Backbone as CSV, one residue per row, in Angstrom:
resi,resn,N_x,N_y,N_z,CA_x,CA_y,CA_z,C_x,C_y,C_z
1,UNK,98.244,-67.182,98.546,97.498,-67.816,97.351,96.289,-69.299,98.544
2,UNK,95.110,-68.856,98.274,94.466,-69.446,99.022,94.410,-71.010,98.865
3,UNK,94.326,-72.465,99.164,94.550,-73.519,99.391,93.511,-74.264,98.771
4,UNK,92.227,-73.491,99.644,91.133,-74.767,99.403,89.996,-73.513,98.890
5,UNK,89.038,-74.389,98.624,88.092,-73.768,98.178,86.781,-73.746,99.437
6,UNK,87.022,-74.439,100.501,85.735,-74.423,101.726,86.764,-74.888,103.091
7,UNK,86.553,-73.954,104.237,87.121,-74.025,105.260,85.980,-74.221,106.250
8,UNK,86.520,-75.050,107.445,85.472,-74.602,108.217,85.260,-73.645,109.006
9,UNK,86.552,-72.244,109.349,86.360,-70.751,110.026,87.321,-70.264,108.853
10,UNK,86.722,-68.994,108.815,87.548,-68.051,107.850,87.874,-66.562,109.000
11,UNK,88.848,-66.157,109.032,89.405,-65.075,110.191,89.366,-64.030,109.584
12,UNK,88.943,-63.049,109.851,89.661,-61.790,109.095,90.516,-60.719,109.712
13,UNK,91.413,-60.749,109.947,92.024,-59.778,110.364,93.216,-60.869,111.604
14,UNK,94.632,-60.388,111.743,95.211,-61.589,112.510,96.031,-60.627,113.322
15,UNK,94.901,-59.831,114.062,95.203,-59.118,115.452,95.486,-60.321,116.508
16,UNK,95.927,-60.095,117.534,95.794,-61.525,118.689,94.281,-61.938,118.744
17,UNK,93.558,-61.343,118.659,92.202,-61.474,119.322,92.223,-62.465,117.478
18,UNK,91.815,-62.311,117.013,91.744,-62.953,115.544,92.914,-64.536,115.659
19,UNK,93.878,-64.019,115.457,94.847,-65.461,115.954,94.478,-66.511,116.873
20,UNK,93.753,-65.704,117.924,93.438,-66.449,119.104,92.324,-67.511,118.877
21,UNK,91.378,-66.907,118.092,90.419,-67.704,117.595,90.624,-68.770,116.846
22,UNK,91.416,-68.447,115.870,91.850,-69.581,114.889,92.115,-70.240,115.541
23,UNK,93.355,-70.274,116.568,93.743,-71.496,117.390,92.887,-72.254,118.054
24,UNK,91.539,-71.669,118.746,90.887,-72.408,119.178,90.179,-73.178,118.030
25,UNK,89.868,-72.984,116.913,89.093,-73.453,115.704,90.560,-75.171,115.445
26,UNK,91.118,-74.457,115.312,92.854,-75.340,114.801,93.151,-76.830,115.582
27,UNK,92.919,-75.996,116.904,92.799,-76.895,118.640,91.993,-77.932,118.274
28,UNK,90.851,-77.698,117.681,89.541,-78.311,117.701,89.577,-79.759,116.632
29,UNK,90.604,-79.273,115.791,90.742,-80.077,114.433,90.082,-79.769,113.785
30,UNK,89.654,-78.367,113.383,89.221,-77.545,112.118,89.888,-77.025,111.287
31,UNK,89.445,-77.267,109.953,90.311,-76.271,109.182,90.049,-74.704,108.989
32,UNK,91.094,-73.940,109.362,91.118,-72.937,109.557,92.177,-71.584,108.676
33,UNK,91.553,-70.114,108.169,92.426,-69.259,107.435,92.477,-68.163,108.132
34,UNK,93.436,-67.527,108.172,93.467,-65.964,108.767,93.838,-65.266,107.215
35,UNK,92.628,-64.164,107.631,93.391,-63.286,106.001,93.930,-61.909,106.524
36,UNK,94.678,-61.423,105.968,95.333,-59.833,106.778,95.100,-59.165,105.300
37,UNK,94.897,-58.080,106.120,95.103,-57.035,104.849,96.496,-56.370,104.421
38,UNK,97.308,-56.300,105.661,98.525,-55.566,105.939,99.009,-57.080,105.176
39,UNK,100.606,-56.588,105.067,102.115,-57.489,104.733,102.301,-58.141,105.872
40,UNK,102.177,-57.543,107.126,102.327,-58.031,108.582,101.081,-58.564,109.189
41,UNK,101.121,-59.369,109.836,100.409,-59.882,110.559,100.376,-58.788,111.945
42,UNK,99.575,-59.286,113.141,99.658,-58.459,114.070,98.425,-57.442,114.877
43,UNK,98.233,-56.760,113.815,97.094,-55.622,114.298,97.881,-54.456,115.078
44,UNK,97.028,-54.884,116.399,97.276,-53.736,117.660,99.014,-54.885,118.041
45,UNK,99.792,-55.326,117.556,100.885,-56.208,118.095,101.668,-55.853,117.259
46,UNK,101.431,-55.412,116.700,103.119,-54.988,115.186,103.893,-54.418,115.842
47,UNK,105.402,-54.572,115.083,106.123,-53.449,115.255,106.979,-53.092,114.345
48,UNK,107.928,-52.191,114.155,108.566,-51.692,112.858,109.312,-50.828,113.679
49,UNK,110.314,-50.220,112.045,111.194,-48.987,112.469,111.032,-47.596,112.080
50,UNK,110.946,-47.103,113.238,110.265,-45.837,112.729,111.003,-44.575,113.226
51,UNK,112.095,-44.887,113.594,113.050,-43.886,114.385,114.366,-44.079,113.377
52,UNK,115.005,-44.451,114.451,116.905,-44.721,113.877,116.874,-46.270,113.225
53,UNK,118.066,-47.022,112.504,118.224,-47.631,111.943,118.925,-48.745,113.285
54,UNK,118.100,-49.737,113.159,118.425,-50.574,114.353,117.291,-50.621,115.580
55,UNK,116.123,-49.606,115.089,115.708,-49.519,116.408,114.205,-50.032,115.781
56,UNK,113.454,-51.023,116.838,112.273,-51.308,117.008,111.003,-51.108,117.624
57,UNK,109.906,-50.071,117.010,109.093,-49.323,117.839,107.787,-50.521,117.731
58,UNK,107.493,-50.396,119.162,105.880,-51.097,118.855,104.612,-50.107,118.275
59,UNK,104.191,-50.274,117.493,103.423,-49.321,116.493,102.227,-49.222,117.963
60,UNK,101.343,-50.161,118.413,100.062,-49.688,118.777,100.772,-50.450,120.516
61,UNK,100.582,-51.649,120.639,100.221,-51.989,122.230,101.544,-52.283,122.479
62,UNK,102.784,-51.919,123.675,103.755,-52.179,123.895,103.974,-53.036,125.386
63,UNK,103.131,-52.905,126.368,103.093,-53.574,127.588,102.144,-54.518,127.975
64,UNK,102.207,-55.516,128.280,101.053,-56.722,128.170,101.272,-57.363,129.449
65,UNK,100.150,-56.572,130.225,99.779,-57.260,131.648,98.286,-58.036,131.358
66,UNK,97.728,-57.704,130.256,96.803,-58.619,130.298,96.328,-59.632,129.610
67,UNK,97.761,-60.003,128.868,98.531,-61.063,127.697,98.878,-62.128,128.683
68,UNK,99.805,-62.069,129.704,99.743,-62.647,130.718,98.960,-63.034,132.056
69,UNK,97.955,-62.259,131.914,96.511,-62.532,132.721,95.709,-63.512,132.334
70,UNK,95.928,-63.505,130.591,94.385,-64.029,129.961,94.971,-65.502,130.345
71,UNK,93.667,-66.146,130.667,93.808,-67.936,131.047,93.924,-68.753,129.675
72,UNK,93.430,-68.388,128.982,93.630,-68.586,127.739,95.066,-69.120,127.073
73,UNK,95.446,-67.704,126.892,96.901,-67.058,126.265,98.051,-68.394,127.247
74,UNK,97.514,-68.194,128.352,98.717,-69.183,129.467,98.338,-70.741,129.306
75,UNK,97.488,-71.178,128.470,97.093,-72.452,128.313,98.467,-72.750,126.840
76,UNK,98.285,-71.978,125.950,99.312,-71.766,124.793,100.978,-72.190,125.094
77,UNK,101.430,-72.958,124.428,103.007,-73.000,124.092,103.700,-71.984,123.342
78,UNK,103.724,-70.763,124.036,104.168,-69.608,123.387,105.738,-69.461,123.236
79,UNK,105.895,-69.624,124.593,107.595,-69.660,124.757,108.260,-70.768,123.735
80,UNK,107.580,-71.529,123.336,108.449,-72.838,122.575,108.376,-72.466,120.778
81,UNK,107.284,-71.298,120.824,107.003,-70.436,119.275,108.034,-69.226,119.477
82,UNK,108.847,-69.103,120.584,109.791,-67.638,120.298,109.449,-66.784,121.089
83,UNK,108.363,-66.294,121.754,108.049,-65.725,122.594,108.643,-65.554,124.396
84,UNK,109.370,-64.675,124.508,109.865,-64.314,125.904,109.780,-63.205,126.149
85,UNK,109.230,-63.124,127.906,108.452,-62.017,128.640,109.414,-61.516,129.553
86,UNK,110.165,-59.932,129.576,110.918,-59.262,130.533,109.971,-58.790,131.220
87,UNK,110.471,-58.547,132.707,109.672,-58.322,133.954,110.742,-57.180,134.474
88,UNK,110.233,-55.649,134.073,111.009,-54.835,134.202,110.792,-54.723,135.808
89,UNK,111.812,-54.033,137.126,111.580,-54.031,138.331,110.310,-52.904,138.636
90,UNK,109.900,-51.931,138.050,108.855,-50.781,138.429,107.875,-51.481,137.303
91,UNK,107.002,-51.664,137.300,105.741,-51.866,136.619,105.363,-50.456,135.609
92,UNK,104.771,-49.204,136.446,104.835,-48.159,135.594,105.059,-46.970,136.496
93,UNK,105.242,-46.139,135.878,106.074,-44.372,136.273,104.951,-43.237,135.471
94,UNK,104.676,-42.376,136.872,103.955,-41.097,135.960,104.393,-40.314,136.467
95,UNK,105.125,-39.349,135.390,106.272,-38.138,135.579,105.484,-37.409,135.679
96,UNK,106.111,-36.176,136.456,105.294,-34.655,136.738,106.485,-33.600,136.469
97,UNK,106.085,-32.670,136.018,106.795,-31.449,135.751,107.765,-31.326,136.948
98,UNK,107.518,-31.182,137.921,109.003,-31.449,139.181,109.937,-31.733,138.498
99,UNK,109.771,-33.068,137.981,111.036,-33.935,138.175,110.556,-35.407,138.742
100,UNK,109.769,-35.418,139.459,109.323,-36.660,140.432,108.153,-37.446,139.491
101,UNK,108.156,-38.715,140.440,106.710,-39.499,139.122,106.315,-40.487,140.673
102,UNK,105.081,-40.590,140.341,104.510,-41.517,141.149,104.686,-43.189,140.480
103,UNK,104.948,-43.856,141.193,105.457,-45.413,140.858,105.074,-46.230,141.541
104,UNK,104.644,-47.823,140.663,103.704,-48.624,141.032,105.098,-49.945,141.271
105,UNK,105.339,-50.762,141.834,105.979,-51.543,141.704,105.499,-53.301,141.828
106,UNK,105.633,-53.698,141.778,105.173,-55.521,141.747,105.108,-55.964,143.147
107,UNK,105.411,-55.103,143.882,105.381,-55.412,145.274,103.890,-54.099,145.616
108,UNK,102.898,-55.131,146.496,101.950,-54.099,146.877,102.271,-52.892,148.084
109,UNK,102.956,-53.608,148.749,103.096,-52.616,150.072,104.404,-51.561,149.468
110,UNK,105.705,-51.776,148.819,106.424,-51.287,148.223,105.549,-49.976,147.781
111,UNK,104.605,-50.741,146.971,103.534,-49.188,146.091,103.114,-48.482,147.299
112,UNK,102.492,-49.047,148.111,101.975,-48.407,149.154,102.663,-47.193,149.923
113,UNK,104.104,-47.732,149.815,104.922,-47.161,151.099,105.294,-45.626,149.849
114,UNK,105.706,-46.131,148.824,105.470,-44.944,147.847,104.969,-44.344,147.255
115,UNK,103.475,-44.272,147.831,102.515,-43.722,147.775,102.357,-42.692,148.792
116,UNK,103.204,-42.893,150.473,103.121,-41.610,151.314,101.414,-42.013,151.767
117,UNK,101.177,-40.831,151.647,99.520,-40.186,152.402,98.602,-41.108,151.819
118,UNK,98.494,-41.555,151.004,97.877,-42.205,149.767,98.129,-43.756,150.166
119,UNK,98.952,-44.137,150.808,99.229,-45.817,150.545,98.111,-46.599,150.944
120,UNK,97.982,-46.234,152.217,96.744,-46.900,153.186,95.172,-47.072,151.783
121,UNK,95.075,-46.309,151.344,94.254,-46.092,150.850,94.169,-46.579,149.476
122,UNK,95.608,-46.917,148.540,95.610,-47.947,147.680,95.358,-49.444,148.484
123,UNK,95.826,-49.368,149.060,95.753,-51.012,149.935,94.433,-51.338,149.635
124,UNK,93.358,-50.291,150.939,92.459,-50.975,151.096,91.468,-50.830,149.533
125,UNK,92.028,-49.973,148.474,91.462,-50.249,147.526,91.528,-51.410,146.580
126,UNK,93.101,-51.889,146.150,93.165,-53.126,145.445,93.563,-54.359,146.333
127,UNK,94.164,-54.146,147.443,94.748,-55.451,147.705,93.799,-56.621,148.022
128,UNK,92.077,-56.152,148.485,91.349,-57.296,148.328,91.079,-57.716,146.768
129,UNK,91.199,-56.765,145.399,90.937,-57.433,144.620,92.510,-58.040,143.855
130,UNK,93.601,-57.993,144.085,94.747,-58.567,144.303,94.397,-60.367,144.483
131,UNK,93.571,-60.194,146.458,93.592,-61.324,146.824,92.457,-62.450,145.757
132,UNK,91.360,-61.658,145.701,90.546,-62.436,144.661,90.769,-62.358,143.392
133,UNK,91.694,-61.910,142.819,91.755,-61.757,141.116,91.553,-63.563,141.051
134,UNK,91.951,-64.247,141.341,91.653,-65.953,140.957,90.394,-66.239,140.692
135,UNK,89.303,-65.232,141.368,87.724,-65.223,141.209,87.721,-64.363,140.303
136,UNK,88.069,-63.163,140.490,87.675,-62.142,139.578,88.125,-62.301,138.143
137,UNK,89.402,-62.977,137.692,89.699,-63.010,136.053,88.561,-64.359,135.719
138,UNK,88.158,-65.331,136.357,87.114,-66.131,135.851,85.709,-65.324,135.198
139,UNK,85.399,-64.092,135.892,83.956,-63.772,135.763,84.648,-62.376,134.789
140,UNK,85.759,-61.781,135.088,85.891,-60.736,133.762,87.130,-60.902,132.559
141,UNK,87.610,-62.337,133.086,88.383,-62.514,131.716,87.551,-63.797,130.869
142,UNK,86.440,-64.460,131.316,85.830,-65.851,130.694,84.346,-65.177,130.436
143,UNK,83.629,-66.091,129.878,82.128,-65.894,129.596,81.432,-64.982,130.958
144,UNK,80.775,-63.958,130.468,80.252,-63.381,131.298,79.288,-64.147,132.687
145,UNK,79.565,-63.760,133.883,78.557,-65.073,134.991,78.994,-64.200,136.152
146,UNK,77.803,-62.947,136.480,78.116,-62.373,137.592,77.282,-63.063,138.373
147,UNK,77.010,-64.272,138.644,76.401,-64.601,139.777,77.322,-66.092,140.268
148,UNK,78.307,-66.572,139.869,79.069,-67.228,139.976,79.466,-67.060,141.570
149,UNK,80.346,-65.272,142.072,81.098,-64.989,143.390,79.714,-64.100,143.158
150,UNK,78.959,-63.866,143.869,78.386,-62.338,143.939,78.904,-61.270,144.901
151,UNK,79.375,-61.910,145.622,79.761,-60.898,146.602,81.177,-59.983,146.401
152,UNK,82.133,-60.883,145.825,83.422,-60.405,145.850,83.197,-59.813,144.028
153,UNK,82.367,-60.076,143.440,81.951,-59.528,141.854,81.111,-58.080,142.725
154,UNK,79.947,-58.268,143.420,79.735,-56.865,144.180,80.568,-56.056,144.511
155,UNK,81.640,-56.104,145.140,82.921,-55.155,145.559,83.831,-54.664,144.433
156,UNK,83.704,-55.210,143.501,84.172,-55.044,142.748,83.940,-53.717,141.616
157,UNK,82.202,-54.358,141.730,81.473,-53.829,140.168,80.897,-52.211,141.057
158,UNK,80.996,-52.201,142.628,80.149,-50.886,143.160,81.604,-49.869,143.036
159,UNK,83.060,-50.245,142.935,84.184,-49.133,142.321,84.508,-49.324,141.390
160,UNK,84.066,-50.052,140.469,84.202,-50.193,138.744,83.364,-49.250,138.138
161,UNK,82.294,-49.096,138.800,81.260,-48.615,137.742,81.334,-47.298,137.695
162,UNK,82.191,-46.823,138.689,82.116,-45.288,138.563,82.791,-44.314,137.840
163,UNK,83.081,-43.173,137.272,84.184,-42.251,136.465,85.156,-42.145,137.319
164,UNK,86.044,-42.433,136.578,87.914,-42.813,137.172,87.645,-41.732,137.645
165,UNK,87.296,-40.354,137.333,87.570,-39.112,137.824,86.948,-38.835,139.061
166,UNK,85.711,-39.452,139.502,85.070,-39.638,140.899,85.900,-40.496,141.940
167,UNK,86.116,-41.898,141.162,86.665,-42.682,142.361,88.432,-42.024,142.621
168,UNK,89.262,-41.023,141.935,90.581,-40.308,142.206,90.325,-39.662,143.277
169,UNK,89.235,-38.729,142.875,89.000,-37.663,143.693,88.409,-37.998,145.395
170,UNK,87.506,-39.084,145.455,87.068,-39.562,146.487,87.941,-40.165,147.433
171,UNK,89.017,-40.794,147.057,89.979,-42.542,147.566,91.094,-41.323,147.408
172,UNK,91.910,-40.614,147.118,93.196,-40.338,147.001,93.521,-38.727,147.439
173,UNK,94.303,-38.335,147.991,94.399,-36.737,148.781,95.354,-36.000,147.682
174,UNK,96.117,-36.954,147.204,96.958,-35.935,146.476,96.543,-36.074,145.282
175,UNK,96.800,-35.093,144.385,96.854,-34.574,142.864,98.223,-36.167,142.003
176,UNK,98.763,-36.342,142.791,99.874,-37.135,142.434,99.217,-39.042,141.898
177,UNK,99.228,-38.729,143.237,97.872,-40.509,143.233,97.059,-40.529,142.254
178,UNK,95.822,-39.257,142.435,94.777,-39.093,141.714,95.503,-39.358,140.076
179,UNK,96.701,-38.417,139.776,97.178,-38.768,138.045,97.162,-40.020,137.986
180,UNK,98.255,-40.919,138.924,98.654,-41.924,138.606,97.453,-42.973,138.114
181,UNK,96.391,-42.925,138.808,95.029,-43.413,138.631,94.515,-43.175,137.153
182,UNK,94.562,-41.582,136.755,93.499,-41.137,135.701,94.593,-41.936,134.422
183,UNK,96.061,-41.704,134.654,96.985,-42.839,133.726,96.714,-44.371,133.254
184,UNK,96.392,-44.644,134.682,95.894,-46.341,134.314,94.290,-46.420,133.728
185,UNK,93.054,-45.622,134.481,92.475,-45.801,133.618,92.088,-45.492,131.932
186,UNK,92.769,-44.630,131.852,92.905,-43.711,130.708,93.155,-44.882,129.245
187,UNK,93.739,-45.846,129.408,93.384,-47.191,128.877,91.850,-47.859,128.625
188,UNK,91.096,-47.158,128.865,89.873,-47.560,128.705,89.420,-46.719,127.128
189,UNK,90.231,-45.716,127.180,90.180,-45.289,125.353,88.762,-43.941,125.511
190,UNK,88.242,-43.376,127.023,87.447,-43.234,127.470,87.611,-41.798,128.089
191,UNK,86.697,-40.385,128.008,86.552,-39.771,128.968,86.867,-39.942,130.350
192,UNK,87.287,-39.383,131.413,87.459,-40.206,132.267,86.156,-39.756,133.896
193,UNK,85.663,-39.047,132.826,83.988,-38.263,133.852,83.372,-39.687,132.870
194,UNK,83.790,-40.952,132.058,82.612,-41.769,131.754,82.309,-42.950,132.888
195,UNK,80.980,-43.298,132.720,80.824,-44.228,133.750,81.788,-45.124,133.504
196,UNK,81.915,-46.187,134.031,82.430,-47.406,134.083,83.805,-47.353,133.636
197,UNK,84.794,-45.965,134.029,86.109,-45.996,133.622,87.143,-46.666,134.181
198,UNK,86.483,-46.477,135.978,87.415,-46.738,136.696,87.660,-48.431,136.844
199,UNK,86.757,-49.538,136.072,87.331,-50.616,136.053,88.460,-50.996,135.418
200,UNK,89.046,-50.295,134.208,90.318,-50.397,133.399,91.229,-50.365,134.654
201,UNK,91.174,-48.953,134.964,92.200,-48.641,136.001,92.247,-49.369,137.115
202,UNK,91.076,-50.215,137.927,91.456,-51.095,138.668,91.882,-52.263,138.160
203,UNK,91.277,-52.647,137.364,92.451,-54.154,136.575,93.610,-54.023,136.353
204,UNK,93.858,-53.043,135.843,95.259,-52.845,135.334,96.290,-52.356,136.746
205,UNK,95.938,-51.635,138.018,96.759,-51.783,138.976,96.826,-53.385,139.613
206,UNK,95.668,-53.640,139.627,95.551,-55.616,140.388,96.547,-56.126,139.717
207,UNK,96.714,-56.049,138.176,97.732,-56.732,137.613,99.195,-56.395,137.792
208,UNK,98.875,-55.421,138.209,100.463,-54.923,138.412,101.020,-55.796,140.311
209,UNK,99.815,-55.911,140.599,100.674,-56.700,141.748,100.285,-58.466,141.529
210,UNK,99.987,-58.652,140.407,99.767,-60.407,140.625,100.259,-61.035,139.170
211,UNK,100.247,-60.423,138.367,101.325,-60.954,137.385,102.244,-60.260,136.620
212,UNK,102.183,-58.906,136.448,103.200,-57.933,136.342,102.776,-57.378,135.218
213,UNK,103.610,-56.467,134.546,103.324,-55.122,133.791,104.730,-55.773,132.226
214,UNK,104.757,-56.965,131.526,105.819,-57.536,131.106,105.508,-56.803,129.910
215,UNK,107.133,-56.883,129.232,107.316,-56.542,127.503,107.697,-58.044,126.769
216,UNK,107.163,-57.854,126.231,107.867,-59.095,125.059,109.092,-58.533,124.447
217,UNK,110.092,-59.509,124.475,111.625,-59.177,124.121,111.304,-58.999,122.476
218,UNK,112.156,-58.514,122.338,111.997,-57.815,120.386,110.804,-57.235,119.772
219,UNK,110.145,-56.791,120.911,108.989,-56.011,120.739,107.846,-56.510,120.481
220,UNK,106.477,-55.738,120.667,104.946,-57.074,120.596,104.619,-57.890,119.320
221,UNK,105.524,-57.452,118.416,105.826,-58.562,116.827,105.508,-59.893,117.315
222,UNK,106.323,-59.921,118.374,106.834,-61.315,118.977,105.589,-62.241,119.105
223,UNK,105.278,-61.457,120.049,103.511,-61.944,120.111,102.655,-62.853,119.118
224,UNK,102.240,-61.721,118.279,101.971,-62.089,117.290,102.733,-63.126,116.613
225,UNK,104.085,-63.174,116.613,104.670,-64.016,115.417,104.090,-65.705,116.467
226,UNK,104.853,-65.544,117.469,104.605,-66.807,118.262,102.947,-67.365,118.379
227,UNK,102.140,-66.733,117.880,100.770,-67.240,118.081,100.404,-67.957,116.109
228,UNK,100.886,-66.764,115.571,101.203,-67.949,114.269,101.794,-68.960,114.009
229,UNK,103.037,-68.647,114.554,103.971,-69.879,114.800,103.154,-71.357,115.422
230,UNK,102.479,-71.334,116.671,102.240,-72.335,116.845,100.733,-72.675,115.941
231,UNK,100.054,-71.372,115.569,98.925,-71.695,114.653,99.091,-72.357,113.221
232,UNK,100.305,-72.159,112.775,100.477,-73.158,111.433,100.693,-74.553,112.050
233,UNK,101.643,-74.773,112.988,101.928,-75.990,113.743,100.977,-76.774,114.162
234,UNK,99.449,-76.168,113.920,98.362,-76.685,114.276,97.558,-77.198,113.202
235,UNK,98.140,-76.605,111.889,97.920,-76.895,110.280,96.604,-75.732,109.892
236,UNK,96.779,-74.909,110.989,95.958,-73.231,110.562,97.040,-72.779,109.331
237,UNK,96.115,-71.680,108.578,96.772,-71.248,107.360,96.410,-69.718,107.867
238,UNK,97.726,-68.684,107.186,97.244,-67.254,106.899,97.991,-66.611,105.665
239,UNK,97.238,-65.894,105.400,97.475,-65.205,104.311,97.427,-63.369,104.205
240,UNK,98.114,-62.751,104.119,98.191,-61.768,104.120,98.495,-60.711,102.884
241,UNK,98.330,-59.289,102.937,97.828,-58.845,101.713,96.561,-59.203,100.889
242,UNK,96.040,-59.401,101.552,94.270,-59.900,101.141,92.963,-58.580,102.018
243,UNK,92.839,-57.847,101.449,92.072,-57.010,102.298,90.577,-57.512,101.468
244,UNK,90.004,-57.828,102.078,88.447,-58.116,102.029,87.000,-56.811,102.225
245,UNK,86.460,-56.695,101.237,85.772,-55.635,100.887,84.314,-56.223,100.860
246,UNK,84.536,-57.549,100.689,82.793,-57.443,100.948,82.744,-58.981,101.195
247,UNK,81.962,-59.736,101.619,81.750,-61.062,102.025,81.959,-62.402,100.984
248,UNK,81.627,-61.595,99.574,81.591,-62.493,98.543,83.035,-62.616,98.492
249,UNK,83.971,-61.783,98.910,85.248,-62.033,98.752,86.120,-63.588,99.265
250,UNK,85.421,-63.504,100.460,85.797,-65.005,101.552,85.334,-66.070,100.711
251,UNK,86.531,-66.994,101.186,86.012,-68.346,100.607,85.006,-69.239,101.441
252,UNK,84.416,-70.107,100.565,83.432,-70.370,101.241,83.866,-71.505,103.277
253,UNK,82.548,-71.094,103.921,83.010,-71.743,104.904,82.199,-71.669,105.939
254,UNK,81.994,-72.811,107.532,81.102,-72.672,108.285,81.006,-71.191,109.597
255,UNK,81.715,-70.974,109.400,81.893,-69.688,110.113,83.221,-68.921,110.041
256,UNK,82.389,-67.073,109.767,83.218,-66.574,109.819,83.663,-65.671,111.090
257,UNK,84.618,-65.092,111.335,85.392,-64.143,112.269,86.182,-63.427,112.074
258,UNK,85.499,-62.041,112.701,86.399,-61.029,111.864,86.593,-60.146,113.024
259,UNK,88.189,-59.936,113.300,89.132,-59.047,114.495,89.446,-58.038,113.774
260,UNK,88.123,-57.127,113.397,88.047,-55.759,112.908,87.941,-54.722,113.784
261,UNK,87.899,-53.396,113.607,87.192,-52.528,114.134,85.629,-52.129,113.590
262,UNK,84.656,-51.660,114.553,83.357,-51.469,114.002,83.238,-51.163,112.553
263,UNK,84.320,-50.439,112.246,84.192,-49.389,110.943,84.706,-50.614,109.803
264,UNK,85.888,-50.547,110.244,86.172,-52.084,109.349,84.903,-53.462,108.696
265,UNK,84.236,-53.260,110.350,83.191,-54.323,109.964,81.871,-53.933,109.027
266,UNK,81.863,-52.656,109.136,80.664,-52.107,108.750,81.064,-52.073,106.853
267,UNK,82.750,-51.535,106.681,82.921,-51.765,105.124,82.418,-53.120,104.566
268,UNK,82.682,-54.308,105.244,82.532,-55.381,104.294,81.350,-55.382,104.099
269,UNK,80.312,-55.425,105.048,79.042,-55.474,104.808,78.466,-54.541,104.027
270,UNK,79.416,-53.405,103.769,78.608,-52.606,102.372,78.289,-51.330,102.591
271,UNK,78.322,-51.004,103.925,77.175,-50.248,104.405,78.358,-48.702,104.288
272,UNK,77.659,-47.809,104.075,78.438,-46.918,103.737,78.735,-45.664,104.622
273,UNK,77.988,-45.667,105.839,78.903,-44.984,107.007,78.451,-45.857,108.388
274,UNK,79.794,-45.867,108.786,79.405,-45.934,110.661,79.354,-44.769,111.835
275,UNK,78.157,-45.044,112.208,77.689,-43.829,113.324,78.114,-44.754,114.524
276,UNK,78.571,-45.334,114.595,78.659,-45.996,116.102,79.971,-44.717,117.191
277,UNK,79.779,-45.086,118.562,80.490,-44.264,118.874,82.598,-44.072,118.034
278,UNK,82.789,-43.033,118.386,84.339,-42.777,118.015,85.477,-43.022,118.859
279,UNK,86.088,-43.248,118.163,87.288,-43.360,119.215,87.926,-42.374,119.946
280,UNK,88.274,-42.607,121.334,88.396,-41.058,122.262,89.922,-40.906,122.090
281,UNK,90.316,-39.706,122.097,91.914,-39.239,121.621,92.183,-39.960,123.061
282,UNK,92.770,-40.780,123.850,93.214,-41.067,125.030,94.776,-41.240,125.021
283,UNK,95.298,-41.692,124.367,96.667,-41.633,123.765,97.730,-41.116,122.710
284,UNK,98.671,-40.661,123.367,99.511,-39.743,122.208,100.795,-40.892,122.408
285,UNK,100.973,-41.639,120.888,102.233,-42.154,120.782,103.364,-41.247,120.111
286,UNK,104.329,-41.679,120.992,105.515,-40.770,120.525,106.998,-41.718,120.680
287,UNK,107.739,-41.664,119.946,108.498,-43.271,119.936,110.057,-42.039,120.082
288,UNK,110.737,-42.946,120.934,112.391,-42.287,120.954,112.846,-43.506,120.496
289,UNK,114.197,-43.115,120.367,115.250,-44.385,120.605,116.124,-44.125,121.090
290,UNK,115.974,-45.185,122.320,116.751,-45.204,123.721,118.282,-45.614,123.322
291,UNK,119.472,-45.132,123.759,120.653,-46.108,123.846,121.578,-45.562,124.674
292,UNK,122.132,-46.739,125.246,123.108,-46.861,126.312,122.177,-46.937,127.498
293,UNK,120.945,-46.804,128.027,120.352,-47.102,129.090,118.898,-47.738,128.647
294,UNK,118.642,-49.062,129.598,117.858,-49.573,129.704,116.731,-49.031,131.116
295,UNK,115.722,-48.990,130.450,114.646,-48.248,131.234,114.161,-49.159,132.625
296,UNK,114.404,-48.663,134.043,113.579,-49.688,134.735,112.186,-49.671,134.679
297,UNK,111.742,-48.878,133.989,110.316,-48.805,133.951,109.447,-49.393,132.721
298,UNK,108.092,-49.833,132.543,108.143,-50.721,131.917,106.775,-49.906,130.905
299,UNK,106.146,-49.034,131.685,105.126,-47.536,131.551,105.639,-46.516,131.779
300,UNK,105.038,-45.348,131.024,105.011,-44.100,131.428,103.573,-43.739,131.126
301,UNK,102.894,-43.063,132.247,101.721,-42.837,131.862,101.429,-40.752,132.173
302,UNK,100.750,-40.601,130.820,100.925,-39.223,131.383,98.834,-38.520,131.232
303,UNK,98.860,-37.579,132.185,96.984,-36.980,132.440,97.713,-35.518,132.505
304,UNK,96.525,-35.195,132.130,96.504,-33.278,132.417,95.814,-33.599,133.991
305,UNK,96.705,-32.728,135.212,95.971,-32.307,136.213,94.926,-31.389,136.364
306,UNK,94.076,-31.089,137.145,93.093,-30.267,136.785,92.955,-29.854,138.158
């Protein structure tokens, strides 16, 4: 039940972005409420029992290099609200039909050695980004500012703007390393021939050697729960099972923030159809119940070799 007739801010959607936005308002002393259509908060950071009893699976995101990379999230005391990160020995592995796998470790030198003939090319591509990440994160994860560090951003941009398929073929010799980079770039959820898809691959590869690819102990739901717990400690409110179909259903507020897909936003605006870009099928979720063996790899990526 909504407690007030008016708020400083209303957030529609309780994904991590929505919860983070609500926390910003609450930390500024503003009244804020988060409205969630489902019975559980979290959006893409939800966990659920999808296979055998006693096994929790992350419904969407499972590994969170960009959570620990986020300058904003690092300012939040989420460890005091139940969030604990697990860092596996190997950040990710890309398996192949012959039983081998391309592997990235937290150590860039170990990763280069494991990549064999492509090790030096990988070092030349990624090591400068690792060394300059403290600058890049300010430009990439903060307000857009292309001119604060033009040379560093230009070096990143020259490679980042390229299609991932082109950068992989022009940089690496072996199909295994090309496939590894394709698996990273596939997180763009776009065809790998599209311009700009290399950016995601480069950033995720860089994070392997900067802050790692951790998983949340107990599942990704713990991230949302920790954000929600901190928000409530600041006086923020969260209400679930509230599906907003029009702006008329929202409580009065000075600002409305929506953590929704474009299609969901269009529905609230009462537009009949959404004609924007459609999601590209870049991922195939496949849940398995693992027992007796703790995986050493945070992530396994797959891509079709051509």
